[in-house]
Residue, then its C-alpha position, 0 to 999 in steps of 0.5 A: x752738511x756743516x755750513x761755514x762762511x766759505x761754504x755758504x759764500x760758495x753756494x750763494x755765488x751761484x745767485x746773481x746780484x749778490x756781493x759777498x764778503x767773508x771771513x772766518x766767522x761771518x759774511x756780509x751780503x749785499x743784495x743788489x736787487x733789493x736796494x743794496x740791502x745788507x745782510x750780516x751773517x754770523x756763524x757760531x758753533x751752534x747757530x747761524x745768526x742773520x741781521x738785516x734792516x726791515x724798514x725805516x721806523x718813520x715809514x710805519x704808519x701805525x706803530x702799535x699795530x706793527x708792534x702787535x704784528x711782531x709780537x704775534x709772529x714771534x711764535x712763528x719765528x721764535x728765534x727772531x728779535x726786532x729792535x730799532x737802531x740808528x743808521x747813518 
């Protein structure tokens, strides 16, 4: 099956507590059970990219340990990336 924003939105509509907006190339999913956590799902011809927040940077007690954790787990999830962004 080839996933498109429409087919994925239709499949996810069976899951309660999600608000889904979609257009030709993306979805914006709000996970109501997780503090309205937003997921942005982008579709390209070759892949699906999902972007979301992990946590506020100021809640990480040991940033060095957290960075090592992310670097070690990069091998498990090789197509993942992590960054810091300012949220309004």
